[in-house]
Legacy VTK file of the C-alpha trace (Angstrom):
# vtk DataFile Version 3.0
C-alpha trace
ASCII
DATASET POLYDATA
POINTS 509 float
31.951 -35.593 23.049
29.540 -35.173 25.982
27.101 -32.298 25.689
26.804 -29.528 28.264
23.794 -29.702 30.527
21.378 -26.805 30.089
18.545 -26.484 32.653
15.089 -26.455 31.124
13.115 -23.251 30.877
9.644 -24.165 32.138
8.041 -20.877 31.073
8.974 -21.605 27.471
6.991 -24.853 27.555
3.691 -24.705 25.629
1.996 -26.605 28.449
3.142 -24.041 31.006
1.950 -21.163 28.857
-1.501 -22.583 28.200
-1.998 -23.497 31.863
-0.840 -20.036 32.903
-3.310 -18.335 30.557
-6.259 -20.689 31.059
-6.102 -21.707 34.718
-8.068 -18.768 36.142
-10.784 -19.116 33.513
-10.940 -22.853 34.165
-11.538 -22.277 37.870
-14.108 -19.533 37.227
-16.198 -21.672 34.846
-15.634 -25.051 36.433
-19.074 -25.484 37.976
-20.922 -24.508 34.807
-18.760 -26.216 32.155
-16.541 -28.959 33.574
-18.151 -30.351 36.721
-20.469 -32.539 34.646
-17.503 -34.447 33.143
-14.964 -34.245 35.975
-17.139 -34.241 39.079
-16.182 -32.126 42.098
-12.843 -30.362 41.809
-10.632 -32.020 44.402
-8.028 -29.955 46.260
-5.379 -32.461 45.169
-6.012 -31.605 41.503
-5.729 -27.882 42.209
-2.514 -28.414 44.167
-1.075 -30.503 41.322
-1.614 -27.767 38.739
-0.328 -24.987 40.993
2.759 -27.071 41.816
3.335 -27.624 38.103
3.368 -23.853 37.521
6.221 -23.586 40.043
8.087 -26.713 38.894
11.575 -25.924 37.639
10.993 -22.185 38.016
13.883 -20.431 39.724
11.506 -17.721 40.942
9.865 -20.316 43.224
13.061 -21.344 45.005
16.323 -23.075 44.258
19.498 -24.603 45.636
22.772 -22.768 45.190
25.557 -24.940 43.748
29.081 -23.587 44.156
32.468 -24.807 43.012
34.846 -24.989 46.014
37.864 -24.371 43.774
36.953 -21.331 41.672
33.726 -20.135 43.325
31.562 -20.457 40.209
27.839 -20.754 41.058
24.855 -22.453 39.448
21.224 -22.321 40.573
19.237 -25.554 40.669
15.456 -25.035 40.688
13.053 -27.125 42.762
10.652 -29.539 41.062
7.075 -30.522 41.895
7.736 -34.302 41.791
4.196 -34.822 40.529
2.873 -37.537 38.260
0.342 -37.703 35.416
0.413 -33.930 34.799
3.977 -32.580 34.873
5.760 -34.285 31.934
9.264 -33.722 33.307
8.681 -35.134 36.786
6.527 -37.962 35.453
9.228 -38.995 32.993
11.785 -39.052 35.767
9.597 -41.499 37.685
9.089 -43.553 34.514
12.835 -43.879 33.967
13.533 -45.011 37.511
10.547 -47.352 37.895
10.996 -49.012 34.498
14.626 -49.786 35.275
13.584 -51.357 38.577
10.854 -53.426 36.873
13.196 -54.667 34.153
16.027 -55.712 36.469
14.587 -56.404 39.947
10.987 -57.525 39.341
10.955 -59.389 36.040
12.725 -62.733 35.840
15.008 -63.417 32.915
12.366 -65.208 30.878
10.565 -64.167 27.677
8.026 -61.365 28.187
5.167 -59.951 26.162
2.772 -57.024 26.486
-1.010 -57.553 26.312
-3.600 -54.772 25.934
-7.175 -55.371 27.151
-9.853 -53.041 25.772
-13.590 -52.782 26.480
-16.471 -51.435 24.345
-17.253 -47.727 24.338
-20.692 -48.210 25.862
-19.116 -49.393 29.156
-16.430 -46.742 29.534
-18.668 -44.119 31.114
-19.118 -46.345 34.181
-15.551 -45.596 35.268
-15.368 -41.875 34.435
-16.237 -40.646 37.946
-15.748 -43.932 39.824
-12.167 -44.917 39.169
-12.124 -47.451 42.014
-14.346 -49.660 39.850
-11.398 -50.205 37.516
-10.404 -52.944 39.972
-12.831 -55.185 38.060
-10.782 -54.615 34.911
-7.538 -55.464 36.728
-8.829 -58.690 38.233
-10.729 -60.071 35.229
-7.927 -59.337 32.758
-5.145 -60.942 34.791
-7.345 -63.915 35.738
-8.203 -64.416 32.059
-4.543 -64.379 31.074
-3.609 -66.813 33.846
-6.395 -69.315 33.024
-5.714 -69.144 29.282
-2.051 -69.981 29.924
-2.967 -72.793 32.302
-5.368 -74.358 29.801
-2.934 -74.193 26.892
0.057 -75.523 28.870
-2.005 -77.991 30.928
-0.565 -76.611 34.170
-3.403 -76.130 36.689
-0.910 -75.059 39.370
1.111 -72.735 37.149
1.601 -69.179 38.350
1.565 -66.044 36.253
4.062 -63.207 36.544
2.466 -59.943 35.423
2.533 -56.178 35.928
-0.673 -54.344 34.985
-1.170 -50.596 34.481
-4.458 -48.898 33.657
-4.530 -46.147 31.037
-7.587 -43.890 30.920
-6.437 -41.881 27.908
-6.552 -42.391 24.188
-5.655 -40.171 21.252
-6.575 -36.509 21.762
-7.057 -37.098 25.513
-10.425 -38.816 25.156
-11.562 -41.015 28.039
-10.625 -44.555 26.987
-9.921 -46.879 29.946
-7.896 -49.936 28.972
-5.306 -52.163 30.610
-1.689 -52.788 29.637
-0.181 -55.979 31.042
3.533 -56.788 30.939
3.559 -60.541 31.542
6.025 -63.385 31.415
5.215 -65.351 28.269
4.420 -68.531 30.155
3.877 -69.960 33.627
6.065 -70.663 36.634
5.660 -73.984 38.399
6.420 -74.790 42.057
9.244 -77.114 41.051
11.279 -74.186 39.736
10.564 -74.430 36.013
9.241 -71.885 33.567
7.054 -73.138 30.709
6.949 -70.911 27.626
3.736 -70.221 25.723
3.756 -70.921 21.993
2.103 -68.601 19.478
-1.597 -68.968 20.140
-4.878 -67.595 18.841
-6.357 -65.179 21.399
-10.027 -65.498 20.346
-10.905 -67.978 23.144
-9.218 -65.706 25.692
-11.175 -62.714 24.353
-14.476 -64.518 24.854
-13.444 -65.572 28.347
-12.501 -61.984 29.185
-15.799 -60.714 27.755
-17.997 -63.029 29.840
-16.016 -62.566 33.054
-15.959 -58.786 32.827
-19.648 -58.435 32.028
-20.680 -60.813 34.827
-18.412 -58.928 37.236
-20.232 -55.703 36.345
-23.580 -57.444 36.794
-22.609 -58.802 40.228
-21.624 -55.274 41.244
-25.054 -54.075 39.974
-23.438 -51.734 37.479
-25.462 -53.067 34.531
-28.950 -54.526 34.367
-29.774 -58.136 33.354
-31.228 -56.825 30.091
-28.064 -54.900 29.326
-25.990 -57.987 30.105
-28.004 -60.109 27.682
-27.806 -57.383 25.055
-23.999 -57.116 25.298
-23.570 -60.894 25.180
-25.612 -61.058 21.978
-23.421 -58.645 20.024
-21.621 -60.246 17.090
-18.773 -57.732 17.382
-18.416 -57.486 21.129
-16.027 -54.541 21.371
-13.728 -56.554 23.674
-10.220 -57.172 22.435
-6.846 -58.497 23.572
-3.821 -57.366 21.618
-0.429 -59.026 22.078
1.668 -56.745 19.874
1.855 -59.155 16.966
5.606 -59.587 17.407
7.747 -62.232 18.986
8.270 -61.900 22.741
11.143 -60.008 24.271
14.010 -62.444 24.738
14.929 -63.776 28.161
18.211 -61.859 28.456
16.953 -58.650 26.793
16.822 -56.308 29.770
16.607 -53.261 27.494
13.540 -54.731 25.801
11.785 -55.275 29.137
12.633 -51.707 30.141
11.189 -50.406 26.873
7.902 -52.223 27.514
7.828 -50.999 31.110
8.339 -47.401 29.988
5.371 -47.688 27.639
3.386 -49.204 30.497
4.038 -46.134 32.681
3.964 -43.397 30.030
2.484 -39.913 30.458
-1.152 -39.303 29.384
-0.121 -36.798 26.705
3.010 -35.832 24.807
4.547 -32.393 25.227
5.915 -32.545 21.684
2.390 -32.778 20.251
1.238 -29.514 21.871
1.333 -26.206 19.990
0.210 -23.089 21.877
-1.129 -20.172 19.847
-0.881 -17.126 22.091
-2.738 -14.810 19.684
-5.889 -16.965 19.527
-5.490 -18.518 23.002
-5.935 -22.003 21.522
-4.072 -25.305 21.706
-3.357 -27.499 18.691
-2.774 -31.122 19.690
-1.413 -33.357 16.927
-1.572 -37.139 16.851
-2.493 -39.958 14.498
-5.265 -39.478 11.952
-8.579 -40.017 13.718
-11.005 -42.401 12.047
-14.009 -40.205 12.896
-12.817 -36.635 12.296
-10.532 -37.638 9.376
-7.761 -35.311 10.586
-4.570 -35.634 12.579
-5.065 -32.723 14.997
-7.560 -31.313 17.466
-8.046 -27.708 18.581
-8.757 -26.883 22.236
-9.346 -23.739 24.185
-6.856 -23.491 27.049
-9.433 -24.236 29.819
-10.809 -27.169 27.811
-7.343 -28.666 27.397
-6.728 -28.339 31.145
-10.027 -30.117 31.780
-9.098 -32.901 29.341
-5.716 -33.349 31.049
-7.184 -33.374 34.568
-9.640 -36.067 33.462
-6.720 -38.505 33.481
-5.321 -37.433 36.837
-5.973 -40.442 39.110
-7.650 -39.806 42.464
-5.389 -39.558 45.454
-4.487 -43.012 46.740
-5.504 -44.942 43.617
-3.044 -47.620 42.509
-2.577 -47.334 38.754
0.093 -50.076 38.615
-0.420 -53.489 40.207
1.718 -56.612 40.428
0.306 -60.132 40.120
1.482 -63.707 40.581
5.129 -64.196 41.403
5.710 -60.498 40.668
3.364 -59.467 43.478
4.762 -57.636 46.476
3.839 -60.483 48.808
5.633 -63.140 46.783
8.712 -61.021 46.239
8.835 -60.231 49.957
8.840 -63.926 50.814
11.287 -66.537 49.624
11.414 -65.835 45.884
10.281 -68.479 43.439
13.215 -68.689 41.038
12.792 -70.712 37.837
15.854 -72.911 37.391
14.998 -73.939 33.844
13.035 -72.694 30.851
10.963 -75.377 29.114
9.568 -74.695 25.656
6.656 -77.051 24.804
5.798 -77.878 21.190
3.044 -75.812 19.589
-0.315 -77.245 18.583
-0.756 -78.414 15.003
-3.202 -75.667 14.034
-0.645 -73.035 15.073
2.300 -74.540 13.192
2.024 -71.971 10.395
2.367 -69.128 12.860
5.480 -70.653 14.355
7.371 -70.933 11.080
8.406 -67.283 11.323
9.962 -67.970 14.729
11.575 -71.315 13.874
15.007 -70.126 14.903
13.720 -69.341 18.398
12.083 -72.773 18.827
15.241 -74.621 17.833
17.123 -73.173 20.800
17.930 -75.580 23.644
14.786 -76.618 25.534
16.347 -76.200 28.992
18.284 -73.041 29.843
19.846 -72.111 33.144
18.984 -68.534 34.175
20.151 -66.427 37.125
17.829 -65.113 39.781
16.845 -61.428 39.606
18.449 -59.245 42.267
16.230 -58.602 45.258
16.245 -54.811 45.570
13.640 -52.238 46.493
12.529 -49.481 44.145
13.713 -46.831 46.596
17.219 -48.274 46.703
17.412 -48.386 42.901
15.955 -44.918 42.352
18.576 -42.995 40.362
19.729 -39.616 41.550
19.110 -36.432 39.610
22.761 -36.397 38.622
22.578 -39.938 37.210
19.497 -39.171 35.094
21.154 -36.078 33.611
24.246 -38.144 32.828
22.090 -40.697 30.974
20.186 -38.050 29.023
22.813 -35.404 28.250
25.996 -37.411 28.561
27.515 -34.681 30.718
27.876 -34.186 34.461
25.545 -31.403 35.714
27.749 -30.884 38.776
30.894 -30.342 36.722
32.133 -26.765 36.946
32.314 -25.238 33.439
35.286 -23.095 34.486
37.732 -25.407 36.268
36.076 -28.838 35.732
35.760 -29.321 39.479
32.763 -30.813 41.263
30.210 -28.296 42.446
28.588 -28.727 45.872
25.287 -27.581 47.301
25.650 -24.484 49.472
22.136 -23.761 50.739
18.489 -23.608 49.736
16.926 -20.267 48.920
13.169 -19.970 49.490
12.588 -16.452 50.813
11.192 -14.060 48.225
13.714 -11.295 48.869
16.675 -13.664 48.562
15.243 -15.269 45.422
14.947 -11.911 43.721
18.443 -10.836 44.833
20.250 -13.915 43.487
18.253 -14.068 40.250
18.997 -10.411 39.514
22.630 -11.095 40.381
22.783 -13.898 37.791
20.643 -12.034 35.256
17.847 -14.613 35.460
15.047 -12.544 36.991
11.684 -13.053 35.250
9.297 -12.166 38.052
7.524 -14.322 40.595
4.527 -16.084 39.094
2.900 -18.032 41.867
4.246 -18.918 45.289
2.492 -21.245 47.748
-0.308 -19.578 49.653
0.693 -18.300 53.099
-0.955 -19.810 56.151
-4.162 -18.049 57.207
-4.213 -15.513 60.047
-3.590 -15.108 62.908
0.021 -16.217 62.182
2.625 -14.329 60.188
4.246 -16.343 57.371
7.796 -15.269 58.302
7.816 -14.951 62.093
4.799 -17.173 62.865
3.797 -14.556 65.442
0.152 -13.667 66.073
-1.027 -10.758 63.959
-4.186 -8.717 63.662
-6.540 -9.474 60.746
-5.751 -7.257 57.754
-8.795 -4.971 57.941
-7.460 -2.539 55.382
-6.887 -5.363 52.891
-10.408 -6.635 53.474
-11.800 -3.153 52.926
-10.142 -2.956 49.516
-12.041 -6.044 48.357
-15.455 -4.666 49.366
-17.361 -3.392 46.290
-18.003 0.317 45.974
-21.768 -0.118 46.031
-21.747 -1.767 49.453
-24.506 0.057 51.388
-22.888 0.037 54.825
-19.174 0.733 55.053
-19.294 2.818 58.198
-18.331 -0.134 60.383
-14.811 -0.009 58.868
-14.300 3.501 60.216
-15.411 2.699 63.719
-12.912 1.498 66.324
-12.929 -2.272 66.686
-13.101 -2.158 70.485
-14.374 1.288 71.590
-13.838 1.985 75.302
-17.446 3.070 75.910
-19.608 1.889 73.052
-22.851 3.781 72.767
-25.863 1.465 72.313
-27.622 4.140 70.228
-24.746 4.374 67.770
-24.095 8.096 68.513
-20.505 9.196 68.359
-19.788 10.919 71.712
-16.061 11.425 71.353
-14.753 14.855 72.438
-13.227 15.578 69.044
-16.544 15.128 67.301
-17.757 18.069 65.215
-21.172 18.584 63.756
-21.254 18.294 59.961
-21.594 21.524 57.998
-23.370 21.887 54.656
-22.732 24.907 52.416
-25.948 26.276 50.882
-26.391 27.976 47.496
-26.795 31.478 48.963
-23.498 31.247 50.764
-24.864 30.439 54.192
-23.661 27.374 56.136
-26.094 24.880 57.658
-24.879 23.135 60.812
-26.565 19.786 61.535
-26.736 19.047 65.245
-28.264 15.946 66.726
-31.123 16.516 69.118
LINES 1 510
509 0 1 2 3 4 5 6 7 8 9 10 11 12 13 14 15 16 17 18 19 20 21 22 23 24 25 26 27 28 29 30 31 32 33 34 35 36 37 38 39 40 41 42 43 44 45 46 47 48 49 50 51 52 53 54 55 56 57 58 59 60 61 62 63 64 65 66 67 68 69 70 71 72 73 74 75 76 77 78 79 80 81 82 83 84 85 86 87 88 89 90 91 92 93 94 95 96 97 98 99 100 101 102 103 104 105 106 107 108 109 110 111 112 113 114 115 116 117 118 119 120 121 122 123 124 125 126 127 128 129 130 131 132 133 134 135 136 137 138 139 140 141 142 143 144 145 146 147 148 149 150 151 152 153 154 155 156 157 158 159 160 161 162 163 164 165 166 167 168 169 170 171 172 173 174 175 176 177 178 179 180 181 182 183 184 185 186 187 188 189 190 191 192 193 194 195 196 197 198 199 200 201 202 203 204 205 206 207 208 209 210 211 212 213 214 215 216 217 218 219 220 221 222 223 224 225 226 227 228 229 230 231 232 233 234 235 236 237 238 239 240 241 242 243 244 245 246 247 248 249 250 251 252 253 254 255 256 257 258 259 260 261 262 263 264 265 266 267 268 269 270 271 272 273 274 275 276 277 278 279 280 281 282 283 284 285 286 287 288 289 290 291 292 293 294 295 296 297 298 299 300 301 302 303 304 305 306 307 308 309 310 311 312 313 314 315 316 317 318 319 320 321 322 323 324 325 326 327 328 329 330 331 332 333 334 335 336 337 338 339 340 341 342 343 344 345 346 347 348 349 350 351 352 353 354 355 356 357 358 359 360 361 362 363 364 365 366 367 368 369 370 371 372 373 374 375 376 377 378 379 380 381 382 383 384 385 386 387 388 389 390 391 392 393 394 395 396 397 398 399 400 401 402 403 404 405 406 407 408 409 410 411 412 413 414 415 416 417 418 419 420 421 422 423 424 425 426 427 428 429 430 431 432 433 434 435 436 437 438 439 440 441 442 443 444 445 446 447 448 449 450 451 452 453 454 455 456 457 458 459 460 461 462 463 464 465 466 467 468 469 470 471 472 473 474 475 476 477 478 479 480 481 482 483 484 485 486 487 488 489 490 491 492 493 494 495 496 497 498 499 500 501 502 503 504 505 506 507 508
């Protein structure tokens, strides 16, 4: 039986509560506590957090849905549509993009995920200069391509790979590494796909190590002495992990989607966050850490916000890139479609590793496969209604009274209307944060020129301000006196009452 869709309550989220309580303190202490790790606070980061506080909140605006048959109404809140900070909106993008990758980008050939990691001593280079992560993209994919070419003896073979950089590790530490979803083999110009057998990755790790370090040296990011020191380490800190399992089968679209979802996942999990309102602290639970010997970490609310913003990519940075036949250029041209899958025999020293996958090797050596559909990500982006149907199993536009289909009536964004409809439905919780109005001299509602709010400015002046008399003076007096003497007809000399009852009148000479 399909479940009934219930809109989420964003203010009940532990992430919303900790951001609400710690955001002002984070901004107040940013220069003294967080600028050293995060660098200058970009307006895009501030806008992302403020949009998250309004995401899904009916008090920030909504669309009225009404059933044309019985008149029943439902309010649909606006979302921020942000990534890497808002878990709900990020997951929506993950669901749509992963489905597009699995069905329209990846060919129906075996796929595997590779993870490229670098030593801790080099990670600080990319903390404030995220554009330098391009070196990690290029060296990792080039290493994978050349390792496949050498093993399959295909100098003209082309790789099909999708790479995504992750800057986060457990407990939101800064740990840049690369996840690569790649076809487990090479495509050749004659329309064949050659599968890779199970292979030891140690030679590829050494190739990745030398290429990455020399790329940093050519960019003058490390010194020659540091390069020689890193090349002399017995345990280099570089690693390539292939999952240790057999590849996802050629016709397993769900398996490719699962790998793509992990490739695009959110920096932190909402289910791991526990907000303690009494102590104003955050408990973040994860796997047992090898250093602290515990499976949780305690943050103050501003510190957790700083740790989360550390993994917010700069505006315009591409965190997901496509290589080889999966690149945008190749897919935009005449697609290279493999007509056959060829599985070469494994080398003798790897025969023991293949025994566990003997059933897969004994499949036919040549398989006909269909071409992937050529569709854009925008065309395949699922609607909000489709995502709710997949998650809840129920139609969010179905009227709970007469089972009709509800339709959008109008958007409500004005504060007075928002409060009226929310009180009407019994959903009023108060307005938390609306977008800032445009600065004077324009009114936010009528966009007509207005005078600067002098009275409002006066209220913000501290009480110990020495000179406040200029507020009481007319802004444009008809006949300003250069000596500053008030010569208006209604002026009266000040009177001071003395102790003996007499009155002293002060007259200017």
